[in-house]
C-alpha angles and dihedrals in degrees: 000000000000089000094051093052092048089049093049093048089048093053093046093049092045092051091048093053092045093051092047092051094046098049096050105105111221117171116211090216090057091055095046095049099036092105094044123101109255119213120240090223127029111237136175115283092241092056091049089049093051094047093048092049092047093048091052096046093048088055095051098264122138105228117207123188111239106159138348088270103026135069128186113220125196132184135173113226125177091341094310126106119222127187133190137181118230114203117187145167134181088281109038149358136216132195118205121223093027117252115181097198095053091039089057094047093050093044092051090048093051094045094059 
């Protein structure tokens, strides 16, 4: 009798845990973009592209087209060349590897 009760409790708890885990909605896009900088206002991709390019060029970055939603930015600083990739959509942008100066310039330009 004791084994039956323990088995029943184990089955009930296991099914509760399984149900709790399977009903939690987790969007893969949310996880992927959680660390990205989300824009305050959604705007057309072409406008985001133009403003990012403008912000980079005004701050001494050489902006090179890579894809419709990616730009490669390069800048020489203290004799060293650094390069980053800027990925963007209508909702957010991301710089990889991170560069705080460029990030601030882009964010300022997109918030206007």
